[in-house]
C-alpha positions in Angstrom: 154.1 223.9 19.7 150.6 223.1 18.8 149.2 224.8 15.5 145.6 225.5 16.1 145.0 226.5 12.5 144.9 222.8 11.4 142.5 221.7 14.5 139.1 220.6 13.5 136.2 223.2 13.8 132.2 223.2 14.1 130.2 225.1 11.5 130.6 228.3 13.9 134.3 228.3 13.6 134.8 227.1 17.1 137.6 224.4 17.8 136.2 220.7 18.2 137.4 219.5 21.5 139.0 216.1 20.7 139.9 213.2 23.1 142.7 213.7 25.3 143.3 210.0 26.0 143.2 208.6 29.4 140.6 211.1 31.7 141.4 209.1 34.8 144.7 209.0 36.9 145.5 207.8 40.5 147.3 209.4 43.6 149.9 207.6 45.1 147.5 206.2 47.8 145.3 204.7 45.1 142.5 207.0 45.2 140.8 207.5 41.8 141.1 211.2 40.3 138.5 210.5 37.4 136.9 213.6 35.9 133.8 211.4 35.1 130.8 212.5 37.0 130.0 210.2 40.0 127.7 207.1 39.6 123.9 208.1 40.6 123.0 206.9 44.0 119.9 204.8 44.1 116.7 206.3 45.8 115.2 205.0 49.2 112.7 203.5 46.9 114.9 201.4 44.9 117.0 200.6 47.9 114.0 199.2 49.8 112.8 197.2 46.8 116.5 195.6 46.5 116.2 194.9 50.2 113.1 193.1 49.8 114.3 191.2 46.9 117.4 189.8 48.6 115.6 188.8 51.4 113.7 186.0 49.2 110.6 186.1 50.9 108.3 188.2 53.1 110.3 190.6 55.3 108.8 193.2 57.8 109.1 196.9 58.5 111.8 196.5 60.9 114.0 194.3 59.1 113.7 196.7 56.2 114.8 199.6 58.5 117.5 197.6 60.2 118.9 196.3 56.4 118.8 200.4 55.5 120.6 201.4 58.7 117.4 203.3 59.3 114.7 203.3 62.3 111.5 202.4 61.4 109.8 206.1 61.1 106.5 207.0 60.1 108.4 208.6 56.8 109.8 205.0 56.1 106.3 203.2 56.5 104.8 205.8 54.3 107.5 204.9 51.5 107.1 201.3 52.0 103.2 201.7 51.6 103.8 204.0 48.4 105.5 201.0 47.1 102.8 198.8 47.8 100.3 201.1 46.1 102.3 201.7 43.2 102.4 197.6 42.6 106.2 197.2 43.3 105.3 195.4 46.5 102.6 193.2 47.9 101.7 193.5 51.8 101.1 190.2 53.5 99.4 190.1 56.8 100.6 187.8 59.7 100.1 187.8 63.3 102.4 188.0 66.4 102.0 185.2 69.3 100.3 187.9 71.3 97.7 188.1 68.8 99.0 191.8 67.4 98.4 192.3 63.5 102.0 192.6 61.7 102.8 193.5 57.8 105.2 191.7 55.8 106.5 192.5 52.3 107.4 190.6 49.3 107.8 191.4 45.8 104.8 191.0 43.5 
């Protein structure tokens, strides 16, 4: 039986919780039953920056959208342009064979 009278207490007299050793276990199928909070998921801005960084050169809006598993929507274009305005990406102008202007993005 656990004797609570000898357990450490704070200045108000409340019990101080001590580590219980391993706070992680696994089910038989190998899934983790960790009691720790999940790792934070990266923001869409961070994911876009990572895609452009990994490309090693200038990349277009369509390629960014495809790498993220998204469609090239005005919402995505607005976020990419926001990264340009904030100075994380640089927009490079190019031209398709038919003369249409295209935008490529690279890390500054």
